[in-house]
C-alpha positions, 0 to 999 in steps of 0.5 A: 673506849679501850686503847688500841690493841686486841681484846677478848671478852668473856661472859656467861648468861642464863635464862635461870634455874628450874627450866628442865624441872618445869619442862619435865613437869609439863611432860609428866602432865601430858602437856608435851607441846607446852613442855617443848615450847617452854624449854625452847623459849628458855634456850632462845632467851639465853641466846638473846641475852648473849646477843644483847651482851655482845651488842653492848660490848661492841658499843662499850668498845667504841664500835657500836652497830650502825643505826641502819643495821637491820635485825637480819644483818645482826643475826647474820653477825655482820658486825665487827668481831665474833662470839665463840662458844665451846662445843661448837665447830670453832671451839669443839672441846667442851673442856675449855669451859673449865678455864672460862668458869674458873675466871668468871665464877658463874656459880654466883648466878646459878650456873655450874658445869657438869662432869661432862663440862656441860652447863647447868642450867641448860638454858645458858650461853657462855662465850669468848668474844674477839673484837678484832676486825678480821675475826671470822667464822671459818674464813667467812 
């Protein structure tokens, strides 16, 4: 457990390389549903990895989710702290990714930034995690 005070965690998780290419191949072969499902599954896999990482961080910082917490409550972010990602309303400027990538060097796991500060591969999630008990999404 960390000492008292405010902390921020940074992370990048990915479903891995090759998703776009495989989805495009399915599309070229006329397998449109398979293409869409494959891409969607990869995106959801990256999001699930981000949720799992955030859950582990809460536990390591000394405030694990209570055993009675339901999946619905977890997905509604009814836990201490919040996870913010660039490109969303709380952090709309994608250029912030540059500093996060400089600090974490996610090229080691095959993730890079495009010229427009988008992550490649697409099925990737980056985050800033603030664990202060008063952290909120727009006052909610």
